[in-house]
NUTI-294424 format. One record per residue: residue in three letters; x, y, z of N, C-alpha, C in turn. Coordinates in steps of 0.001 Angstrom, whole numbers, padded with zeros to 6 digits, always signed. Layout:
<sites>
alaXYZXYZXYZ...
</sites>
This chain:
<sites>
unk+058965-000666+057053+059043-000633+058513+059673-001922+059017unk+059714-002071+060320+060292-003252+060951+059675-003363+062336unk+059852-004513+062978+059362-004635+064345+060545-004664+065314unk+060386-003985+066441+061316-004013+067577+062658-003322+067304unk+063133-003304+066055+064485-002831+065749+064466-002137+064396unk+065023-000910+064326+065047-000212+063043+066312+000634+062926unk+066384+001448+061865+067590+002228+061607+067861+003278+062672unk+066862+003593+063493+067053+004583+064557+067468+003961+065890unk+067523+002645+065957+067883+001967+067209+069326+002293+067588unk+069513+002586+068869+070844+002881+069401+071218+001741+070357unk+072239+001007+070000+072515-000285+070629+073740-000207+071533unk+073599-000742+072748+074762-000952+073607+074994-002452+073739unk+076241-002826+074025+076606-004232+074129+077140-004504+075523unk+076410-005327+076280+076886-005766+077587+077843-006944+077362unk+079087-006755+077794+080108-007756+077518+080823-007497+076206unk+080815-006266+075750+081416-005935+074455+082904-006234+074412unk+083603-006069+075529+085060-006200+075518+085537-007646+075590unk+084634-008615+075781+085003-010024+075728+085197-010474+074287unk+085705-011690+074098+086023-012150+072751+084773-012252+071871unk+083693-012858+072389+082461-012961+071603+081833-011593+071392unk+081844-010785+072438+081282-009447+072329+081983-008615+071276unk+083322-008680+071266+084073-007895+070283+083842-008409+068871unk+083857-009737+068715+083671-010320+067382+082336-009891+066778unk+081290-009988+067575+079967-009691+067021+079666-008193+067004unk+080326-007414+067849+080227-005964+067723+080783-005529+066376unk+081917-006104+065995+082482-005832+064673+081484-006165+063570unk+080863-007333+063676+079934-007777+062643+078688-006892+062604unk+078185-006518+063774+076995-005672+063810+077272-004305+063203unk+078418-003706+063548+078761-002398+062990+078942-002494+061480unk+079576-003566+061023+079788-003752+059589+078472-003849+058837unk+077421-004307+059519+076114-004433+058863+075236-003202+059070unk+075810-002139+059635+075091-000880+059723+074438-000578+061056unk+074624-001451+062034+074024-001221+063351+074696-000039+064037unk+073905+000793+064675+074432+001955+065393+074784+001534+066827unk+076003+001043+067006+076485+000655+068338+077040+001902+069003unk+076456+002281+070130+076841+003545+070762+077628+003367+072051unk+077650+002139+072624+078334+001969+073911+078567+000501+074206unk+079557+000267+075045+079746-001029+075668+079571-000876+077164unk+079287-001991+077843+079153-001963+079308+080028-003062+079896unk+080947-002649+080752+081798-003575+081505+082290-002832+082735unk+081818-003215+083929+082199-002482+085143+083714-002395+085357unk+084442-003399+084882+085889-003413+085106+086652-002528+084119unk+085975-002091+083059+086664-001292+082043+085972+000047+081800unk+085209+000483+082798+084496+001756+082676+085486+002892+082442unk+085130+003779+081538+085979+004918+081226+086912+004687+080064unk+087059+003441+079642+087897+003143+078490+087066+003301+077214unk+087713+003169+076090+087003+003126+074809+087645+002052+073945unk+086874+001556+072988+087319+000484+072113+087231+000956+070668unk+088279+000713+069909+088280+001073+068492+087715-000089+067677unk+086609+000143+067009+085974-000891+066187+085597-000282+064846unk+086122-000842+063773+085787-000395+062419+085969+001118+062263unk+087032+001631+062863+087315+003052+062760+086507+003928+063694unk+085676+003325+064521+084877+004079+065487+085442+003892+066890unk+085370+004922+067686+085754+004840+069087+084483+004708+069923unk+084295+003524+070508+083063+003256+071258+083366+003297+072752unk+082701+004177+073497+082972+004281+074933+082420+003098+075718unk+083124+002766+076793+082698+001691+077686+082282+002311+079021unk+081098+001933+079476+080561+002465+080720+080476+001364+081775unk+080372+001795+083019+080334+000835+084114+078984+000194+084315unk+077911+000895+083919+076556+000372+084106+075700+000687+082883unk+074605-000032+082764+073650+000216+081679+073018+001595+081840unk+072716+001985+083069+072116+003295+083314+073026+004407+082797unk+074314+004315+083129+075264+005337+082675+075338+005371+081148unk+075377+004204+080537+075456+004138+079074+074216+004740+078425unk+073049+004439+078987+071816+004985+078424+071755+006499+078586unk+072153+006976+079751+072108+008420+079992+073066+009174+079079unk+074212+008571+078811+075229+009253+078015+074984+009163+076516unk+074344+008101+076073+074262+007851+074629+072849+007750+074080unk+071853+007649+074953+070486+007466+074484+070210+006067+073960unk+071016+005098+074374+070829+003715+073921+069441+003214+074295unk+068819+002460+073373+067494+001906+073653+067423+000399+073385unk+068563-000201+073052+068652-001648+072850+069931-002138+073520unk+069841-003252+074231+071038-003902+074764+071153-005294+074162unk+072387-005655+073770+072673-007016+073354+073623-007615+074388unk+073247-008766+074938+073981-009349+076062+074885-010477+075573unk+076191-010248+075690+077205-011262+075386+078038-011492+076645unk+077438-012089+077651+078178-012394+078881+078015-013881+079194unk+078960-014483+079924+078867-015911+080247+077592-016229+081028unk+077135-017489+080951+075877-017872+081611+075803-017520+083090unk+076908-017653+083799+076895-017398+085247+076583-015942+085573unk+076841-015041+084635+076646-013610+084891+075472-013019+084107unk+074779-013861+083368+073701-013359+082512+072546-012794+083330unk+072155-013492+084384+071043-013010+085213+071309-011593+085687unk+072492-011346+086234+072813-010018+086760+072795-008975+085642unk+073304-009349+084467+073342-008402+083349+071945-008030+082883unk+071073-009036+082776+069712-008772+082290+068913-008004+083341unk+069077-008360+084604+068391-007622+085676+068812-006157+085646unk+070102-005917+085428+070587-004542+085347+069920-003797+084189unk+069792-004463+083044+069155-003830+081890+067684-003534+082160unk+066997-004475+082811+065576-004276+083130+065410-003128+084119unk+066255-003099+085136+066151-002045+086149+066501-000671+085570unk+067269-000661+084477+067564+000597+083791+066442+000999+082834unk+065443+000109+082675+064280+000355+081814+064652+000491+080341unk+065622-000277+079908+065936-000256+078478+064791-000942+077734unk+064354-000393+076613+063170-000959+075952+063348-002375+075402unk+064559-002710+074919+064774-004015+074307+066090-004600+074802unk+066028-005838+075296+067218-006539+075781+067307-007881+075060unk+068353-008052+074259+068526-009240+073425+069591-010121+074073unk+069166-011287+074560+070061-012151+075349+070556-013294+074464unk+071786-013173+073993+072349-014153+073075+072825-015405+073819unk+073251-015255+075035+073937-016306+075797+073182-017629+075813unk+073922-018709+075558+073407-020065+075648+073797-020656+076991unk+072959-021568+077507+073290-022249+078755+072916-021484+080005unk+071999-020526+079886+071531-019785+081063+070640-020703+081897unk+070901-020857+083196+070030-021702+084026+068574-021251+083941unk+067683-022223+083825+066258-021900+083674+065757-021080+084862unk+066271-021375+086053+065873-020611+087239+066210-019132+087055unk+067370-018841+086474+067767-017450+086251+066867-016784+085218unk+066564-017511+084146+065673-016959+083126+064294-016678+083706unk+063792-017596+084526+062483-017400+085152+062475-016133+085989unk+063589-015885+086668+063680-014702+087531+063608-013422+086707unk+064464-013318+085674+064450-012041+084946+063253-011922+084014unk+062675-013053+083601+061428-013005+082832+060314-012392+083694unk+060211-012861+084938+059179-012331+085849+059412-010861+086151unk+060687-010480+086312+061006-009078+086589+060620-008193+085416unk+060902-008649+084211+060542-007877+083020+059031-007761+082872unk+058322-008843+083206+056860-008819+083126+056272-007805+084098unk+056911-007672+085254+056433-006703+086249+056722-005274+085808unk+057888-005074+085198+058281-003711+084828+057490-003207+083625unk+057164-004118+082712+056437-003841+081460+057166-002850+080543unk+058379-002450+080901+059139-001503+080080+060070-002223+079122unk+060667-003322+079578+061717-003998+078814+061190-005250+078128unk+061392-005317+076831+061123-006543+076074+062396-007368+076036unk+062296-008652+076416+063432-009556+076339+063268-010454+075117unk+064327-010596+074359+064387-011609+073314+065475-012598+073713unk+065138-013888+073732+066068-014917+074184+065694-015390+075570unk+066639-016065+076234+068052-016256+075884+068247-017390+074873unk+069536-017712+074656+069912-018791+073733+069290-018551+072369unk+069566-017374+071825+068949-017006+070548+069967-016276+069676unk+069692-016161+068383+070595-015410+067505+070297-013920+067448unk+069257-013480+068147+068882-012077+068117+067895-011775+067006unk+067944-010545+066507+067008-010145+065466+067693-009190+064504unk+067159-009165+063291+067707-008301+062256+066573-007698+061443unk+066676-006408+061208+065842-005734+060221+066786-005388+059075unk+066835-006228+058041+067869-006087+057014+067965-004673+056449unk+069233-004245+056281+069572-002927+055746+069217-001797+056704unk+068792-002157+057924+068489-001144+058932+069333-001345+060178unk+069206-002503+060828+069946-002763+062057+069968-004255+062342unk+070976-004666+063105+071204-006081+063386+071672-006201+064829unk+070862-006795+065685+071212-006932+067101+071369-008407+067433unk+072602-008898+067371+072840-010308+067647+073856-010892+066704unk+073631-012148+066306+074638-012877+065533+074122-013352+064173unk+072968-012884+063744+072435-013283+062437+073302-012679+061335unk+073764-013486+060376+074551-012922+059266+073739-011886+058499unk+074340-010732+058276+073596-009631+057661+073547-009717+056150unk+074358-010586+055557+074491-010585+054100+073625-011624+053403unk+072813-012374+054169+072093-013483+053543+070733-013084+052989unk+070253-011899+053312+068946-011491+052783+068847-009971+052761unk+068019-009493+051871+067791-008058+051761+066525-007684+052526unk+066255-006390+052568+065005-005916+053158+063845-006282+052243unk+062717-006605+052848+061542-006982+052072+060300-006981+052932unk+059318-007788+052565+058005-007678+053190+057555-008966+053879unk+058509-009875+054148+058198-011080+054922+058660-010878+056359unk+057840-011287+057308+058243-011328+058708+058595-012754+059087unk+059638-012936+059868+060080-014273+060260+060252-014341+061763unk+059649-015360+062383+059871-015637+063799+060247-017101+063925unk+061319-017384+064669+061872-018730+064674+062444-019102+066031unk+062225-020358+066430+062879-020891+067626+064342-021245+067363unk+064668-021546+066131+065985-022080+065786+066851-021043+065092unk+068088-020901+065556+069003-019972+064920+069375-020383+063515unk+069837-021612+063351+070304-022045+062030+069157-022088+061023unk+067960-022442+061472+066826-022443+060548+066398-021019+060195unk+066641-020079+061093+066432-018669+060763+067309-018297+059578unk+068583-018669+059665+069522-018328+058601+069119-019002+057289unk+068756-020279+057379+068415-020990+056151+067186-020384+055487unk+066167-020067+056290+064946-019516+055706+065209-018143+055095unk+066023-017344+055748+066363-016042+055181+067096-016215+053852unk+067994-017186+053787+068744-017419+052549+067829-017934+051437unk+066931-018850+051817+066008-019408+050815+065131-018319+050188unk+064773-017314+050974+063861-016265+050507+064578-014919+050375unk+065893-014993+050130+066721-013788+050131+066336-012793+049044unk+065794-013296+047938+065442-012394+046847+064163-011618+047139unk+063304-012169+047989+062062-011470+048369+062342-010509+049530unk+063067-010996+050529+063506-010131+051613+062565-010096+052806unk+063063-009486+053890+062390-009534+055183+062267-008148+055800unk+061131-007923+056446+060982-006708+057256+061830-006849+058521unk+061596-007933+059248+062418-008283+060409+062417-009796+060552unk+063544-010337+060978+063631-011746+061357+064013-011808+062826unk+063224-012538+063613+063436-012619+065052+063712-014063+065445unk+064871-014306+066032+065175-015615+066603+064853-015586+068079unk+063783-016246+068480+063299-016112+069861+063975-017084+070820unk+064700-018091+070297+065359-019056+071173+064462-020239+071487unk+065100-021323+071881+064356-022559+072100+064371-023073+073520unk+064784-022241+074478+064796-022678+075877+063369-022841+076411unk+063217-023574+077537+061862-023762+078100+061175-022446+078476unk+061962-021467+078920+061413-020152+079247+062133-019126+078394unk+061376-018348+077648+061942-017273+076837+061129-016007+077055unk+061700-014895+076605+060996-013625+076733+059920-013476+075671unk+060292-012933+074531+059363-012723+073427+058994-014060+072792unk+057721-014256+072501+057219-015537+072001+056791-015433+070540unk+056451-016596+069968+055841-016601+068642+054656-015629+068591unk+053806-015704+069600+052584-014903+069602+052899-013413+069607unk+053884-013003+070404+054280-011589+070442+054701-011111+069058unk+055494-011921+068377+055986-011534+067049+054879-011563+066004unk+054020-012578+066083+052891-012640+065157+052055-011366+065231unk+051760-010905+066443+050944-009699+066591+051693-008471+066078unk+053001-008402+066362+053781-007249+065895+053822-007205+064371unk+053986-008366+063740+053964-008405+062274+052570-008084+061729unk+051543-008539+062409+050171-008217+062010+049964-006701+062023unk+050558-006033+063003+050379-004591+063160+051293-003772+062248unk+052295-004406+061653+053247-003688+060810+052705-003573+059384unk+052421-002368+058912+051809-002229+057588+052708-002672+056444unk+053995-002806+056671+054909-003186+055590+055345-004644+055665unk+054708-005429+056517+054892-006882+056497+053649-007492+055858unk+053856-008238+054776+052726-008793+054027+052392-010234+054413unk+053401-010990+054843+053200-012405+055164+054231-012811+056205unk+053958-013923+056891+054772-014307+058042+055206-015763+057911unk+056477-016005+058180+056980-017369+058322+057204-017634+059804unk+056665-018738+060299+056828-019116+061699+057531-020468+061772unk+058704-020511+062379+059452-021752+062524+059399-022206+063973unk+058897-023419+064176+058853-024003+065507+059683-025269+065547unk+059568-025977+066642+060264-027247+066772+059534-028103+067788unk+059880-029374+067824+059234-030299+068739+059407-029852+070189unk+058498-030318+071029+058572-030013+072453+057662-028861+072844unk+057050-029000+074014+056202-027929+074526+054944-027742+073703unk+054261-026623+073932+053011-026371+073214+052957-024966+072623unk+054132-024351+072431+054155-022968+071941+053495-022846+070574unk+053736-023816+069713+053179-023741+068360+051663-023943+068369unk+051186-024832+069244+049742-025024+069364+049072-023752+069888unk+049706-023101+070844+049155-021845+071353+049187-020761+070276unk+050257-020760+069488+050341-019804+068383+049237-020054+067367unk+048941-021328+067104+047873-021660+066163+046539-021102+066643unk+046260-021273+067930+045002-020747+068481+044956-019225+068355unk+046111-018578+068547+046169-017120+068443+045962-016670+067002unk+046580-017391+066071+046425-017060+064656+044953-017100+064251unk+044260-018109+064724+042845-018258+064382+042041-017039+064803unk+042351-016487+065962+041538-015399+066522+042013-014007+066118unk+043326-013850+065846+043866-012488+065775+044669-012141+064525unk+045119-013127+063751+046031-012826+062641+045306-012962+061308unk+045349-011893+060532+044678-011900+059232+045651-012110+058078unk+046927-011869+058300+047918-012028+057239+048254-013506+057043unk+048642-013908+055837+048986-015317+055612+050213-015733+056415unk+050143-016927+056995+051249-017473+057778+051638-018821+057181unk+052932-019013+056978+053476-020290+056541+054352-020818+057668unk+054265-022113+057945+054977-022665+059083+055916-023796+058738unk+056872-024015+059619+057742-025187+059566+057996-025634+060993unk+057951-026945+061227+058206-027499+062553+059374-028474+062442unk+060459-028162+063099+061640-029028+063057+061440-030229+063974unk+061816-031407+063488+061823-032573+064364+060851-033670+064006unk+060460-033772+062733+059515-034825+062350+060076-036225+062589unk+061391-036373+062552+061992-037704+062715+062594-037916+064095unk+062333-037014+065024+062931-037130+066357+062305-038284+067147unk+063116-039053+067880+062571-040151+068694+061851-039634+069934unk+060826-040345+070335+060036-039956+071507+060886-040023+072776unk+060646-039060+073674+061281-039089+074981+062703-038580+075017unk+063216-038090+073894+064585-037593+073838+064578-036069+073772unk+065512-035456+074481+065710-034025+074322+066604-033807+073114unk+066134-033026+072183+066854-032834+070928+067357-031402+070826unk+068643-031211+071082+069230-029892+070890+068771-028905+071944unk+067835-028036+071600+067379-027012+072524+066769-027632+073779unk+066970-026954+074876+066524-027489+076167+065014-027689+076227unk+064280-026921+075436+062824-027040+075489+062254-028122+074607unk+063091-028730+073753+062562-029619+072735+062529-031065+073199unk+061592-031378+074071+061422-032751+074522+059991-033187+074242unk+059861-034400+073750+058561-034911+073341+058134-036021+074278unk+056868-035993+074683+056329-037052+075529+055010-037514+074933unk+054968-038765+074475+053752-039260+073835+053423-038437+072612unk+052155-038087+072451+051759-037267+071303+051921-035782+071585unk+052221-035435+072838+052372-034025+073201+053694-033479+072684unk+053625-032404+071926+054830-031744+071466+055438-032316+070218unk+054794-033276+069571+055369-033842+068348+055193-032877+067177unk+056052-033055+066176+055948-032227+064983+054606-032432+064292unk+054149-033687+064264+052877-033973+063597+051715-033281+064290unk+051720-033279+065631+050648-032626+066378+050658-031113+066129unk+051853-030547+066061+051964-029109+065821+051517-028764+064399unk+051928-029605+063453+051502-029394+062068+049978-029432+061963unk+049376-030403+062623+047919-030542+062580+047235-029305+063148unk+047749-028804+064272+047149-027623+064892+047267-026402+063996unk+048411-026249+063347+048618-025094+062477+047771-025186+061208unk+047754-026362+060594+046980-026509+059363+045488-026355+059621unk+045053-026690+060826+043627-026566+061165+043162-025112+061170unk+044106-024172+061313+043727-022752+061316+044188-022056+060035unk+044530-022858+059019+044828-022288+057713+046280-021987+057435unk+047173-022392+058342+048597-022178+058116+049131-023301+057232unk+049798-022944+056140+050443-023948+055301+051759-024349+055953unk+051976-025663+056132+053165-026146+056836+054022-026986+055896unk+055284-026604+055760+056211-027367+054937+056855-028490+055730unk+057196-029575+055048+057882-030691+055702+059385-030455+055784unk+059911-029546+054951+061322-029185+054964+061424-027663+054873unk+062569-027093+055228+062719-025644+055061+062535-025200+053614unk+063045-025985+052671+062908-025607+051256+061454-025630+050808unk+060709-026635+051256+059287-026680+050913+058553-025507+051547unk+058935-025151+052760+058323-024004+053441+058581-022720+052662unk+059808-022564+052185+060134-021390+051370+059308-021369+050085unk+059125-022534+049471+058319-022600+048251+056875-022188+048522unk+056337-022653+049670+054974-022267+050035+054855-020761+050227unk+055891-020163+050835+055863-018716+051037+055948-017983+049705unk+056745-018490+048774+056801-017873+047446+055424-017856+046784unk+054706-018975+046934+053362-019061+046362+052430-018039+047011unk+052571-017870+048328+051748-016885+049044+052039-015466+048533unk+053333-015131+048429+053715-013792+047986+053224-013526+046565unk+053353-014527+045698+052937-014349+044309+051424-014143+044199unk+050683-014688+045167+049227-014597+045117+048714-013270+045698unk+049573-012541+046390+049121-011293+047029+048889-010202+045990
</sites>
């Protein structure tokens, strides 16, 4: 099985006809994703040839869903237009909206996050994320499809590149689903959401959780793990050497005093039984030990 995305997912791409949209539509189709539509109001009624397939372009998400039965949207539109695109997807009640775009104003994210919370129909992943992949089933976003096979590890990560590295490190064991949730101050789907989904998935045996400095998401996840998660969790927190008071990479990764440090997050996770690696490779080794012990 997989969480959020599987071989039956029917994916539309908002912004498919742009350069990034076309590039990654090609990659998603090559990895087996069922892309059924593109959305671009200026090119409605046209079609695009991708990998020998003719993919229709619709003017709105509603039209695309009605015509194709799409249940996942991947958003590849510039930051200035992301809010409108995501609001359109939410108002169309699409079940899953994956927002790849980087540089979305936090005010805009707050707006569509609140709208999605009110609707309760649409799950948002992102923004500023690599998306998610259920290897050998479907790939919604920019995660390379060739770095890992299907397996029984669940992965949730704030960092795109660390998602890729962890998948590669554990490529021989494989993953049920890997979810890149993004590192912005406000995101849709959280560590906790993914932890619970993996807990509920009978074919996920163990979970890797990748966090990073800044905020308290990992501490909150630790508290949730203590109360609700029975499967083994292995963790990694990026930023052990980051200087205090500096924003490092992702907009959410700022440390103030002892709040949000890698050491504080490690302590919180280890206190609830999560094994935490100091490097991605050590984290992968810890997960191998967990899998071998099952």
